[in-house]
N, C-alpha and C positions, 0 to 999 in steps of 0.2 A: 504494500500500500504506500503510495506516494505521500511524503510529509507535506502537510499544508498548515499554515497559520490561519487562525480565525481573523476576519477583517479588523476587529477591535485591537488585536495584538499587533497587526501590521501597522495600524495608525499610531499606536503607542511607540513602536520601534522608530517610526519616522520622527516623532516628536523628540524622543531621546537623542537620536542622531543629530538632528538640527540644533538642539540645545548644546550638545557637546561641541559641535563645530562652531557655533556662534560664540560660545564662551571662550573659545580658543582663538579668537580673532579671525574666524572665517575658514580655518583649516585645522584638521585633526587627522591623526593616523586612523586607519581602519581598525587597528587593534584597540585604540582608545574607545572607539564607538562600540566595538564588540564587547569590551570589558564593562562599559556602562550599561549596555543592554543586559548582559549576563548577571550583573549585580542586582538589577531591578527585577529580572525575570529568570531566576536560577533554575527553574524547572523546565524552561523552554530551550530547545536546541537552537543554536546560532545558525542563521541562514542569511548570507550576505545579500540575497535578493531583496530581503526586507531589512533594512531600508535602502541600502546602497544602490542597488540596481534600479529600484523603483524611482527613487529621487533623481537618479541620473537620467532615466528615460523621460522624466518630466521637466528636464532642463534646469533643475535646482542645484545639483551637485555635479562635479566632475572628478573623476579619479585621476590621480597623479602618482603612479607607482603605488607605494604603500599608504598614501594619504588620500583624503577626500577634501575638496574645498568647495565653498559656495561659488557658483558661476559668477554671481554679481558681487562686487566689492561693496560692503555696507559702511555707512558712516556710523558714528557712535549712536546718534539718535535713531537711525534705522535698526541698528543692532538691538537697542533697548526696546524698540517697538516690536521687533521679531520675538524677543524673549518674553515680553508681556503677552503677545498673542499666543505663544506656545504655552505659557502658563494657563491662559484661559481655555485653550483647546484641551489641555491635559485635564483640567478640572472637569470639563464636560465629558471627556472620553473615559476617564478612569477614577474620578473622584479624589484625585490627589495631584499636587503640583509636582512636575518633573524635578525641579530643583531640590525638592525635599524627599523624593521617592526612595533614596537610599537610607534615609533616616526614619524608617518606619518603626513604630513601637515594637520593641522586642529585638531589633537589630542591635548588635553589640555597640556599634559606633553611636547610634541614637541614644541608647541607654546610658553610655558613658558621658555624652554631652549633657544630657538631662541631669544626671547626677552632679556634674560640675556646677550647673546653673542653680540647682536646688541648694547645694552646699554654699554657694556664694550669696544667694538671695532669700533662701528659705522657700518653702512650698506654698507660695501665695501669688496671686495675680500681681504683675508688675505695675499696674495702674494705681496711682496714689489713692488711698482711701477705699479701694475696692474690697479687699479682704477675702475674696473668694479663694478657697484653698482646696477645692476638689475639681477633678476633670480638667486640669490645666493643660494647655497645649504649648509645646516648645515652638517659639516663633522667632524669625529673624527681625531684629530691630530695623535694619535697613534692608529693603527688599533685595533678595539674592539676584534676581534677573537684572536689576539696574546696576548692582555692583559688578556683576559679570561683564556687562556692557562697558564698564569703565576699566576693565582689565584685571579685576580682582580674581584671585585664584579661588577654587572651591574651598581650599583649606582656610583661607582668610574669611570668606563669606560665612563659613560654618564655625568660626572661632567663637568660643563662649562669650567674648566681649560683644559680639553681634547677636547674642541670643538672649531671650527672656521667656518667662512663663506668662501666658495670658489665659484668662477665663474665656469661655466660648463667646460671650457677649462682646468683650473688648477685642478679641481676635477678629470677629466678624466686622466690627466697626473699623478697625485698622485696615483690613483687607479692602473694604469698600472705599475708604479714603485714598488708599494707594491707587486703586483702579481709576478713581476720578482724576487724580493727579496725572496719571499716565495718559488718559484720554485728552486732558487739557494740553499736556506737553506735545502729544502727537498732533493735535489740532494747530497749536502754535507753530510747530515746525513745518506743517503743510502750508500755512498762511504766510510764512516768511518769504520775502522776495528773493 
């Protein structure tokens, strides 16, 4: 029986590949893409058709030996816009943001980072006077996709100094505010002469 990925997995692989490539300045090794996909989907077999061949056939990527690159060179604003769009697509496709996919509850790295933040701040929502101490979510203080567009490494983005615990209400409010700012910045960059 021929191996086939379900359409949802194919789309998720494309999102992960584009994120890795965009975060690395528009170019990444095929091995980097493969490792990122395998880290997020350890039970699935790697198949370079999804995403490398598919994105190449669509004119989005080009292969250059052991690397893949975006066909079009992007400005910082365009990269930030792409990463924000990938965040939104990932939320709709899989219920989680790609930038945070490797930091799932239960993952050793995620658990270790959360423990460092709890040790530093206590297990309480970071918003002043909130006081909620249960069902807290580990959150980036500065949105990871925007930092990546500025050239920050994944290690710097996920450093405990850029992490906080938020209750569900405050996390939702922060995410909505970020989305509004990204839309405003994208609108302003499109309107600029």
